[in-house]
N, C-alpha and C positions, 0 to 999 in steps of 0.2 A: 363898268360892266362885270369885270371877273369879280364881283364882288357878290351880285344880283343871286348867284346857286347857292354858294355858302349860309351869307344870309338869309335865304328862302328855308335854307334847310334848317338853319338854327332855330326860324320862326317855329317851324314846324314842331321840333324836339318842344319849343318852349310851351308851346298850344298843346300838346298832347302830355307834358306834365302838369302841366296847372291845372286838369281832371284831377288830379291827386288832391293837391288841394283843396278844392271846391268841394271835392268828394266826402273831406272829412270837416271841412266850417264853410256855414252859409253865412256866417258874418263877414259883409262886404267892404268894412275895414281893412280885411285880413286879405282877403280878395286881393284888392283894390292895392294894398301895399306891397304886397309880392310883385303883381303886375306892372306898380311905377320900378322897383326894384329890379327887377329884369331888366326894362328899356334900359335904366341905366347903367348898367353892368354893361349891355348889347352897346350904348352909345359908345359907352369909353372902349370899348376895347374896336369898335371900327372907326371912333375919331384916330385913336391912336395908331395901328398897322395901317389905316388912311393916308397919315402923314407919316409914314416911317422913312426919317431919310436915308437914305445908303450914302451920303457922302460921308456921315457918321459912324452907322452901324449901333449895333445893340446900346437901349440907356437903360435906367433905371424903368422909367415907363414904359418902355418894351416889355421888361419883365414882370410887371404889374401888372401890364395887358395879360400876356402869358399867363397870367398865376390866376386871375378872375376867370380867364376863357377854362382852363386844365380844369379849374372845381367845377363850373358850370357845368362841362361836357360831361365828366364822369357821375355828376348825382343826378342830373337830369335824366340822361343815359339810362340809370341805374331803374327809374322813377317811369320811364317809358318803356322798359322791358316789363315792368311787372304788369302796367294798363294793359301794353299792346297784347298780354298773352291772358289779361280778365278781357280782352274784348272778344280775341280768339272763341273763347268760353262762354261767350254771352251770344256771340254767333252761332254757335253751333246749337246751344241752349233753343236762339230763337229757329235757326232751319228745322230742329226738332217740333216745336211750337208749330212749326207752319204745317209740317207735314201733318201730323196728329189734329188740324182741324181747330186750335186751339184759336187760332188769329179769326176764323169766321162764325167765334161764337157769340161777336154780341163784346167785347171789349178790345179793339184796337191797337190798345196802348199797353196790355202784357203780353204778346209775343217775344219782345226782348227785353231781359232783366236788365234794372240799373245799374251801378255799380256799387260795390257792396264796401262796407267803411272801413270795413279789416284790412281787406285787400291794399287799399290805400295807406292807411296804418305801418303795413308791413311793409310798402312798398318805402315808404318815407324811412324808419327806423334802419333799413339793409343800406339805403340813400346815405344815411347819416355816416355810415361806415368812411367811405374814401372823403367826403367831405369833410369829415374831422381825419383822417388819416393825412390828407394833403395841406391842410392847414398847420398839420403837427412838420410834417417837411417843411413848411417855407420858413416859420418861428423857429423850429429847432432840428430839423432832421439833416439841413445843410450843413451844420456845423458839428453833425453829432460824429466827431471825427473818432477812426480806430486802427486801432494798430493791428497787422494782421499777420503773423507768423508761419512762416516756412524753414522748413530744414530738407535740402535737396543733397544728394548721396551722389558723387563721380570717382570712379575709380581713377581718371586719368586726372584728377583735380590734384595741381602740386602738392605736395607735402607740406611744406610751407604756408600754405594757406589751410590748411583746413581748421575749420571754424571760423572762416572769417567772414561777418556781418557784414552785411549790404542791404543799406536801405534804399528804397525806390518811392520818389513819388511823383507824381504825373496831373497832367490839366491844372493849371494853376488858375486859370481864367480870372486874372486879377480885376477886370474889369466889373466884374458882377456881386465883386465882396462890398458888405453893408456894414461889419461889425470889427473895427480891429482888434475890440478883445478876445473874439474866439478866435482871430488869423494870427496872434501873438501867443495863445496857447495852444493851436497847433505846430507853431515854430518849438515851441520847449518841449511840445512831445516826439519833436523831433531830434530834437536834443538828448531826451531823454534816452535814447535806442542803443546807446553805447556803441556808435556804427564806428567800421573800418574803410567804408566805402560808402559814399552819398551819389545816387544817379537820379537827375529828372530828367524824363520821355516825352517833355515837348507840350508845349501849349501856354506859355508861361499869361499871356493876354489873350482879351476876344478877337482883334482885331487892332486896335491902334495902339502904339508904344507907351505914348501919355498917359494910359492906363496903369501901368506901372509906377509912376511918379510918386503916387501917395505911400506907394509900400515898400520901395527899395529897404527905408529901413529898416523895417520889420523883417524881409526877406536875409539882409544883410547880419541878421543874428545866428542864422542856420552856421552852426558851426563848422568848421573845415575837420573830418576826420581823417585819419594817421594816410589812408592812398588816396588823399581828394574828393573834390564834387566835380562831376561830368555832366552834363545833359547833353540834349538833341532839340529840332525842332518838333514844332504837329503844322497840323496845316491851319487851325488861325495862326499862324504867327507869320503867315507869307503876306498879311493884309489883301486875299480876294475876294474878301466876304462885302466889301464895300467898293464905291464908286470914287476912281480920283480925278481928279482935273487932270492931272499928267502923269506922265510913267514917273517922272523925276521925283514926283512927292511920293508915287508909291515905293520906289526904290528908295527913298531917305528914313521913311518909315520903318524898312526891314533892316536896314543897318540898323537903327535906332533901338529894332528889337533885340540883336542879335548882341548890342552892346548891352542890355540889361544886363545877360546871362554874367560879361565879366565883373558888373559892378556889382554883383550879388555873388562874386568869389567862384562860378563856376567856371569853368573848361567845357566850351561850348565845342563838338566836336562834327566840322558840319562835312560828312564824306570823310573821316580820319576816323583813326584810332592814337589808342594811347594805352603805356604799359606801365603797370603797377612790380614791383619789386621787394622780392625777399627773400634772402638768406642764397642769392643766386639762381631764381626761379622767378617767374611771372607770368602773368594774366593777363589777355590783351582785353581793353576795353575798346568796342567796336563802336563807332555812332553814324549812324546813316541820316542824311535830310529824310521829310516826311517822302513816304513811299504808303500808296492808299490804294487798293485794288478800284474804289467808284471813288478817290481825290488825288490831288496833287502827286505825279511821281517825278520829285524830285530829289530820292534816294538813290546813291548807288553803290551797290555791296560788293562790289568789284574791285572800284576806286577806296572805298573806305579799309579796304580787307588790303590792300597793297603793302604795307610793314609788319603785317600779319603771316605767321607759316601754319600750316596745315598742322602743325603739332601743338599749338598752341592751345594754352584753355582759354574760351574765348567767352565772353558777353555781351552783346549787341544789344544796342537799343534803338527802336524804333519804333517812332508814335503808333502809326496803323496798326494791329495784329494781324490783317489781312495779308499783311510783306510777310508774316510769317506758314501761313498755310498756301501761300501763293510762291513763294522763290527760298525762302528760309528755311523750312524744316527737311526739305531733301539737297540742299547745298552740301554739295562735295565736298567744305570746306568744314564742316560741320561747328555750327555754333552752339557752343552747349547749352548756355541760358540767354532769351530772348527777355527783354521788357520790354512792354509795350502799355497805353493806356487808349485812350480815343473816343473810347465807349459811351464813360462814365458809366455803363451799364444802365443806360438808359435814365437812370436818376429815378427809377422806378422798378419797383421787382417785388418780390418774395423770395426771402432767403431765410430755410432752418436747417441749417446743418443737420445731416444725414437724412433728411425727410423730403424737405421740397426747394428747386434752385430756380427759378423762375425769371425772367425780364422779355417782353416785347422786344428789344436789340437782339434776343436770340435767334430770332428771325431776318434777320439784315450778314449779324457774323457770328460763324461757326466759334470763334474765340470769341467772349466776351466779357468774362470776369473770371477772376481766381486763375490757379495752376493749371496749365496743361502740358501734357508729356507725350511723344510718339515718337518711337525709332531711337530713344535714349539721349532724344532734346526737348528741353523746355522753354515754353511758354507764360510769363507771367501777366496779365492783365492786369494791370489797376488800375478799380475804379474813380478814380481821379479826387485829386485835393479840393477842387472849387467846383463850382457848378456854372452852366450856361442853357440860354432860352429859359428855361424854367426856373423860376427864383426858389427851387426846395430840394428834395432830395426825401424819396418815399420807398422804404424798405431796404437800398441801396447807400450806404454811407458813405461818406467821403474816407478816405482811405490813405495811409500810411505800410507800406509795403517792408517787413522785414525779414530777410531769407538769409539765412545760415547754409554757409556750403562746408562739405564734409567728405572727407576724402573716403573711399571704398563702396562697398557693394551696400545697399537699402536694406534693413533689417528684414525678417520675414514677416 
């Protein structure tokens, strides 16, 4: 029963979108072919999600079904907008004809004008834009890794660390990968950044620890820089999005996920901190477990900071950026730089530096991608290394962030 309303709305969308096809071509073979293809795609989507196994979690089949669903909804919604807009105009013309008695002048079929072919052609042309964009995102965009650079100035940065290069990655989601060569390329890209400190901000898997089995050797190739590799957990690392037969199985999976970090030579911080030292000065790396305003709240900032003094320069790893908005940015201990991920930038949006920056996720998260600054404190929201739910990225590319810390005031 829970599928009836979505399926009905989907079919309504299909019927309306078909009007564009029927207006453009009278060829019945093409029309029937369109209907058959639409039915097959809908059947695959329904079958896949109706048989979703919550004890297994997302699979390559659910990712594929999500791709079909996104492409279908995006392209056919564009068609419907055009066709519905044309119908409004047709109804207005029909009303005018009726009021001017055209309807009563001997030809009852003329008061409602027919659909215009050029409108349907324009609709199909515009609908091709999201269609092509989504296909590109699926086959190329999801591995279109970008290295983004930021230079941040702090007057209280210990002088010994002036010029420190910090590399951040986030949201690996290894269970979604399907191209070993592309992931190896991304690892090489990380190693090329001349990093002093490497930080990972959570979601190493989608759900299951075994998702990482085939990728341990790849991620173990990430070089350990001078000041080490540190990491934290994300909301997907707790195994809470599947059904477990027993709590013992869930806990065993959680322990295995934590062990992954050690296998790839990361120091996992579980509400804990560590120091990097140089020439008698130090920087604190503080790592909290996941804390999300609308997600799991396992993070304990006070516990994580027990070893840290107020005067220490601090880099905080916290997976969910809502933590910064609700707790961190006004915290009395003054966390200078917070690194987060989680949002993926919705894996869909438009970013043209200096002109436009938009994604649907901005209506959910105030800080959703890139660098933010308030009250002398910075937050970087990494767009994510991997992908989840939808097997692609459109306009929001996978990110490796390099942040250079400089001592002194920011140049005017």
